[in-house]
N, C-alpha and C positions, 0 to 999 in steps of 0.2 A: 528676644523675649527672655526674661529671667525665668527661673525654675517655677515660680509661683504664678506666672502669667498664663492666660488661656486665650485661645483664638477661635472664634466661630466664623466659618466661611460658608456662604451659600452659593450654589451654582445650579442653574436651571437645566443645563445641558448635561445629560448623564455621561456622555463620552468625555467631556471636559472634566467633570467631577472625578471620573475614573483616573485620569492622568494625575490630578492633584492627590488623590488617595494613594496612587502608586508611589509618588515621590515624597509625600509628606505624612501619609496615613499612620506611620509607626509612632509618631510623636503624640504622647498621651495628652498633651496640652491643647491639641487641635481637635475641634469638632467640625467635621465636614457634613454639611447638609445639602442633599440634592432635592431641589424643589423650588417653589416660588418664594422670592425674597420678601414680598409683601406679607405672605403668611408667616414667615419667620419673624419679621419685624413685629407683627401683631402678637406673637407668642412670647416675646421677651419682656423682662421686667424693666420699667422705667428707671433711669438713673444707674444702670448696672454696667455701663461700658465707659472705658477711658478713651476709646478711639472707635469711631464709626467711619469706615471708608465706603462710600456709596459709589459704586462703579457702574451702575445701570439705573434703569428707571425707578424701581422701588427704592425709597429712601432718598431719592433725588427729585424726580418729577412727580411722583405720587408717594404717599406715605411719608412725606417730608417731616411733618410735625411729629409723627410717631417715631421716626428715626432720631430726630433731635431730642426727643424726650428720653431716649435711651442713654444719653450722655450724663455722666456724673458731673458735678461742678468741677470745672477745670478740664473736662474732657474735650477731645479734639474731634472735629467733623471735617472730613476731607472728601472733595469730589474732583473729578477730572473731566476731560473732554468738553471744555467750555469754549475752545476755539473751533471754528468751522471745520467739520470733518466731511469727507466725501460720502460717508454713509448716512448723514443726517437726513431725516425726512424734510420735505420742502418747506414746511412752516416751523421748523425746529428752532431757528435762530431767535425768534421772539420768545419762545419758552425758556431758552438759556438766559436771555436778557432779564426776563422776569424773575428767574431763579436767583441770579446774582444780586439783583435789586432787593429781593426778599431777604436774602441772607446777610447782605451788608447793611441793612437797616433794622435788623432784628435787635431789640434792646437786650435780649438775653445772650447775645453772641458778640464776640469781637472777631470780625472776619477780615481776611486779607485775600484779595484776588492776586494770583501770580500768573503773569503773562509769559509763561514758559511751558515747555513740553507741549501737551495738548490743551493747556489752559487749566489751571488749578485754582481751587479756592480752599483755604484752610481757615476754619473758625474754631474758636475756643468758647465753650459754654462758661459764662460768667457765674460766680457763686451767688 
């Protein structure tokens, strides 16, 4: 990140948030939020982010439209864990398929599925 950039990160688990704060908390460009990701998404201004990385349910499997609305034109939306994981709930594969279909057919996005790592999808919000 350059000197003018900012990063907002949310973590539900207080112990995990404490580790992040210990290692990164001195950087004034970083805002660490401990709490529910959906509540954070709802509190943010549309069009105010150049990158949204949705690593958990809020912003990916619910609050998706709100998370996508946070993107400025040309902004990037990144998600992971799209390949089968041992921790997936029993019916989760159909939710992943529907999510990928939704994102790759959205007329406001240019999306690319990447069959690497845990399964990634990178989308750019079109102007």
